[in-house]
N, C-alpha and C positions, 0 to 999 in steps of 0.2 A: 540869061536872067528871067526872060520871058517863058522858059521851061518849067524854072522854079517856081515864080508865080502860078503858072497852072497845076502844078502838082502841091503846091502849099496848102490850099483847102482839103484836099486829100488824106497830107500827113497830121492836120489838125484832127479830121475825124476820127484818124487811126488813133492819136493819141488819147481824144476823150473817149473812144469805145474802149481803148484799155485800162483807162481811169476807171470807167463805170464796170468794165468785168471785172477788176481788181476791189473794188469797192462792195459790189455784191455778193462776189467770193468771200471777200472777210466777213460780211455780215453770216453766211453760211458757217464758215470756218468757226465763228464763236461758239456752236453747239456741238460737242465731242461725244458722241453716241457711247453708251455704257453698255458692258457685257451682261445681258440681263441672266444670261444662262448662269451667271456665277450671284448667287444671292449672298453670298460674303462678302462679295467686293463692293464697297460703297462707293468709291469715286474712279476717277478715269485714269487715275496716275497707277491704281494696283490692277493688272490685268493678266490674262491667263498666258501662260509660256506655249510658244509653238514647239514643235519637235524640229523644226529649221531654224531654231533660234531666230525667228524673224518675228515681227510685228504680226499679231494676228488679225486675219483678213476685215473684222470689222473697223479696226483703225487702218489699216491700209486703204480701205475704200471711203475714208472719211476724210474731207480737206482739213487742213491744218493751215494756221499762220505760223511762220517761220518760230516766232516765240514759243507757241503752242508745241511745234513739232520737237525744239530743241529741250523743254522740259519733260516731254513723254520719253524722247529718247532718254534722257539723263536718267528718268526714274524707270525706264523698261530695264536700262544697262545693272543698273543699280539692284533693280529685283531679280535680274538674269544671274549676277554672279550670288547673290544669296540663294537662290534656287538651286543654284549649282551645287551646293555645299548637301544639298539634299538629296538630289535624284541625278546623279552625277553620269550614272551608266546609260540611262535612256534603253534605244533599241540600236545601237551602233556594234558594231561586231565587237566583243570583247578584246581582242587585239590589237584594237586604237585605242583603247581607255587605259593601257599600262597597267592597270590592277595594283594601284599602292597599297603596301601593307597595312596602310592606317583602318583601311575598309575593314577588316577583320580583328581589330585590337579588342572585342569584346568576347574573345574566346572560341568564335563561331568555327564549327568543324565544318567549313565548307572549302569545296576545290571549284575555281573557275577554270575552264579550259578554254585555252588562248586560241585553239585550232577550230574552234565554233562557237557561235551564240549560245553557249549551255550554260546553266550554272548548277554545280553537283553538290548535293548533300550526304554526309557521310554520318553515323552514328560515333558518338564519342567512343566506344571501343577500337576505333580504327586510330592507327597512328601514322602519322608521313612528317615527313623531312619538311623542317621549318625553314622557308626561304623568304623569311619576311624582314623588314628592318627593324629596328629596336624599338619602334611604336608598337610593334605586333608578337614581341617576343615571346610573350605567353600564350600563342596560339597554335594549335594542333591542326594545322591546315597547309596546303602545298597549293601553291598555283602552278601548272603545268605549262610550260614552253612549248613554243609552238611544235617543236621536236617528238614531244611526248604523245604518246597514244591515249587517246581519251578513254577513261573505263566506260565500261557498257553497263547502261544504267538497267537496276531491277524495277523501278517505278517510272512512269513518264507521266508527267502532268503536259499534256500538247498545248493546251491553251495559255495564255498568258500567266504567269505567277509574278508575286511580288513579295520581294525578302524586305522586312522591315528591321531594320536596327532599334532597338528603344533603350532608351536610359531605367535600367532599372532600379527599385525600391526608392523611388521616387517618385510622388503625385505629380508635382508640377513638371518635371521633365518629361515624365511619361504623356502627360497632356500638350507639352509641346510635340513630342514625337505624333502622337495621334493627331494633332490638328495638321502638321506638315504633311501628314501621311493622307488626311482630306481632302487640303490642298490640291495634292498631284492626282487625286484621283479624280477632283471634279478637271483639272487642265488637261490631262490626258482621255479624260471618258468620252467627249465625242469623237475622239480619232481612233483610240485602243480601247475596247472594252476589258477590264482587268476582271478577271475569273477567280484568282486564288490570292489571298492574303496569307504568305507564311511569315509567322511572327518568330522572332529569333529567340524567343524564351515563353515559358508558360503561362497563360493568364492566371491558372488556377495555385501558382505557386507563391509564397511569401505571403505576410500581413495584409499585405493590399491588394491581393489577387480580387476580389470581388469588386473592389473599385476600380481597377486596371477593364476591366471585361463590361462593366456597368456603362462606364464613361466611351468605351468603343463601341459597345452595342448603340448607345445613343449618337453617336457620329454617325457610324454607318446606316444606321435605321432613318437618316435625312436623305439617303440616296434613293432616286426614284425605285419602285417597284422593280424587282427582276433585276435590278443590277447591281446589288449587295455582293462584295466579294466571298467566297466560301472561305472561312478561317482554318486555316492549319496551323496548329500549334506544334512544337517541338517535338512532344514526346511522342507525338501520332506519329510522325515520321520516323524516329526512334523505333518504333515499336515495328515496324516494317524491314528492321533488320537487313538494309540493302542500300544501294547507291539510289538516291532519287534525282529525276533532272525535271527541272522547268526549262522548256526551251525557248522562253520569251522574259526577261526579267527586266524588273528594274529595283536596283539597290538603293535604299533608303540609309544613307549613315548619319543619324540625328545628332549633330551638335548645334544646337541652337542659342541663338542670341537672348534666350529667357525675353523672346518675346511670344504670347501666346496668338493674340488676335490682330487684324490686321486694323479693325476699326470697331464701333459701335455696334454697326448694323451687322457684322459678322456676329459677335457675341451674342445678342439678341437671338441672331438666327438659331444660334447653339443652343442657347438657353432654352428657347420655345421648345427645342426639341427635347430635351432633356426633362422640361414640365410637363409634356405630353407622355414621356417613357414612363416616369414617376406619378400621373395621374395628378397633378399640382396645379392648383391652379396660378395665373401669372402675376394674380394680384394679390399680397399678404392679405389673410383674414384672421390670423390667431392673435391672442394676446400681445403686448408687448414684452420681448423677452431679451437679456442680456445671456450670451453665452462666452462661458471662459473655458479657454482648451489648455489644459495643463500640460506640461511636458517635464514634471518633476521627477519621473523615470527615466530620462534619456538624457541626451546632453543640452547645452544651452536652456537652462531653465531659470525660474524666478526664485530665490531664497527667501523673500517675505512673502509667499505666496497665499497663506494665512490671513497675512494683513489686509492682501489685496481683496482677499474673498470677504471678511467680514466689511470692508467698505462696501461692496458691491450689494450685499444682503440688506442693507438700508435702504436701497431703493427699491420703493413699492411696484416693482414689475417681478415678472418670474425670472429667477437667476440662476441658471445651469451651469456646473462646474465637470467637465468630464474630459479623458483623453481617449484619443481617436485607435489607439495602438493594436484593438482588435476588433472596431467597429465595422459593420458590413458597408457596401456603398449605400445602399438603401438606407440605411440607420446614419449615416454620415449627411447625408442629402436630407433625411426628413427633421434632421436637427437643426440643420441650414435654412430650412424654409420656415422654421418659427420662429429664427432670430433676426432682431434688430439691430444688436449692437454685439459685434462679435471680438474678443478680447484674446490676443494670444502673445505669445513669446514668437520670433521669428523662426520659421518653419515650413516644410513642405506640407502641414494641415491647414495653410493660408490656402490650399489651393482650392478649398471647399468655398471661398469666397464667388466662385462660379455659380452656387448654389443659392446665395442671397437675392432676396428679392430688389427690384430697385430700390432706392432711396435707403435701403440699409448702410448701415457705417460699421466699420472697420478700426481698431487701436492696434497696431502692430508694434511690439515693444522687442526695441535691440539692444544692444549697448551701447555705450555714447560715442564708439570709435566706427559703427559699424552704419551702411546705409548701403540699400542694395532697391533698385527702381520697378523691379518686375510686380511686386505684388501691388503696389500703388498702381502700376499700368495696368494690371488685371480688372483691379478695382474702377478706375477710370472707365475702362472699356465694357464693365459691366454696370455701369452706373451706380455706382456705391460710392459712398464716401469713405474717406482714407485719412489717417492720421500716423506717420511715424514717431513713434514716442519713443525719444531718447534722454528723458530724464532719468537716468539711472545711474547707478554706479556698480563697476565691476566687483564681485563679493569676494572673491578668492583666488588665489592663482591656481592655476590647473598644475596638476603634477606631470612630471616628463613622462613618467609611465602611460600616461592616458594620450597626453600630445603626440607622442610618438606614433600612435594608433590611427585616431581619426582627427587630430583638433586641427581647427585653423584658425590662426591667430588674428584674424581680422573677424572672424564672427563669433568663434566657438567660446565665448564667456557665458558664467552664471552671472547675474545681477541680483541686484537691490532696487524696488522700484521707488522715487520719490514721490511718496502719497501724495503731497498739496499739489503737485503739478498731475499726478494721476486723476485726482478727485477733479481738478478743474478740466481736463481732456473729456473725462466721462460727462462732466456737468453739460460741456458744450453739444453734445448728440441728447443727452435725458431732454434738456432744455427744449427739444424741437417737438417732443411727445407732448408737452401742454400736460403733464399730468395734474389730476384733482388734488389739491394739499389736505 
């Protein structure tokens, strides 16, 4: 008993010391350091991937409460699982990655050697045995097994190469792929410099080719000077007429969840790069303008378009009606810079929301059964107002001869716009301009 009484004050002091240490530590833990090297990352819940699949040092060295740690851990693992879809190969030996066939389902003539950490590219003239699952049955490519001899390359890129798989012929999906690429360039850049960017298709091919190159240039120009990768287009390698090897690669298999930007801050950062690229002020100075994007020459169009335009021309502002089928990147961006209200049927031309100035507005017209949130989300990130307009009527059935080729029963209907509701939607935004009567 006496012994207990002697040590009792010591135990009390130790307990008080621990409590004070915990309280003081808790005060420190309330401040979670942000990754300043990633300007498009606005919060502490979105942060760079580590090649070891662990928390970056900036977070490991920062104390957290149990609740904060659980929150960060949950966010990290969700982020990691998402990012694994885009940068699965990392720099592990190829033989450890199983090289599933779906990586090559876009028809790339590539061979991954499982016996060495290399990726080989073959021109389309070469034919190889198909060793893929059904998801890649259209690919003229072959994965070598460990017992196969790797072919000798004719051209070697000794530094790091990046192979980027892109969704072709759709502006929005191309933007997704480009943004994912930019994220990963920043994620890996501090650790592993990326010298080459191989594109699995030609940027100069197709009606959107100029848009592709312009947007990608704007993103890459945001990289620090001297760190921008050299772009290697498919046709450039085909002209080499031989085997090309990148000794170290990252494969980007871009099948994204229709999510462009992590945040308003990231969207603003990229938009500033685009304004700088095209010498456009960040604040709009041109007169009020309504821009209507027509889809009358393609699927999913508005059958009473003339009635829509007749009403819009009654508004005392500049009214422009156009189609973007053959417009250049600069032409599309320039038109959007002047636009205060953008009106369009749902389609990838709405990717140009990216160019609208903050505070502008969009009316996205859809059939009464359709909804997709990726364009409203893009507007939200770009600080643009957005209305999804469903007051429409399906105008006619789609013949089977068309449906069997490209038609989607969820979104690919032609419609009539209900004019009373449409006038109300337009008036909501026009009233914000306080036009003189």
